[in-house]
C-alpha positions in Angstrom: 133.8 -28.1 129.6 138.2 -28.9 130.6 137.7 -32.8 130.5 135.3 -32.0 127.2 138.0 -30.0 125.2 140.6 -32.2 126.4 139.0 -35.6 125.1 138.1 -33.4 121.6 141.9 -32.7 121.6 142.4 -28.9 121.8 144.6 -29.6 124.6 143.6 -26.3 126.9 145.3 -24.2 129.5 142.8 -24.6 132.6 142.8 -22.2 135.6 139.9 -23.2 138.0 138.7 -21.6 141.4 139.2 -25.0 143.1 140.9 -28.5 142.8 139.9 -30.4 139.7 140.2 -34.2 140.9 141.7 -35.7 137.6 144.3 -32.8 137.7 144.8 -33.0 141.4 145.4 -29.2 141.7 143.0 -26.0 140.3 145.1 -25.5 137.2 146.8 -27.5 133.5 149.2 -25.7 130.9 148.3 -26.6 127.6 150.0 -26.5 124.3 147.0 -24.8 122.1 145.8 -21.9 122.1 142.7 -22.7 124.1 142.2 -21.4 127.6 139.4 -22.1 130.2 138.9 -19.7 133.3 136.8 -20.0 135.9 135.6 -16.5 137.2 132.6 -15.2 138.7 132.2 -11.8 136.5 133.0 -10.4 133.1 134.6 -8.2 134.7 137.0 -10.9 136.3 137.9 -12.0 133.0 138.6 -8.4 131.5 141.3 -8.0 134.2 142.4 -11.1 134.2 143.0 -11.1 130.5 144.2 -7.3 130.3 148.0 -8.0 130.4 147.7 -10.2 127.5 146.1 -8.0 125.2 148.7 -5.4 126.1 151.6 -7.5 124.8 150.1 -9.1 121.7 146.9 -9.0 119.6 144.8 -12.0 121.5 141.5 -12.5 120.5 139.5 -13.2 124.0 135.9 -14.4 123.7 134.6 -15.2 126.6 131.6 -17.9 126.5 129.1 -17.7 129.6 128.2 -21.7 130.3 125.1 -21.3 132.4 124.0 -23.9 135.1 121.6 -26.7 134.6 117.9 -26.4 135.7 
C-alpha cells in the first residue's frame, strides 16, 4: 500500500510491524496528510490515534485491506 501511494505522489507517513525492504527500516516520514499504519485490530488503530484525536480535529478513517485468497 505504501509503495502504491508513493508512486501516486501521495507521500505518506508509514509505520509497519516489520522491516520494509525499500526503506531498510519499519517506518517512513512523509510530508502529506496521509498515514499508513499496520495494526492487528481496529482496537489497536483506535489506541494508536487517540493522542492525535485529543490534540486536533483530525479525521481518521481506517481502511482494511483483506488478504488475497
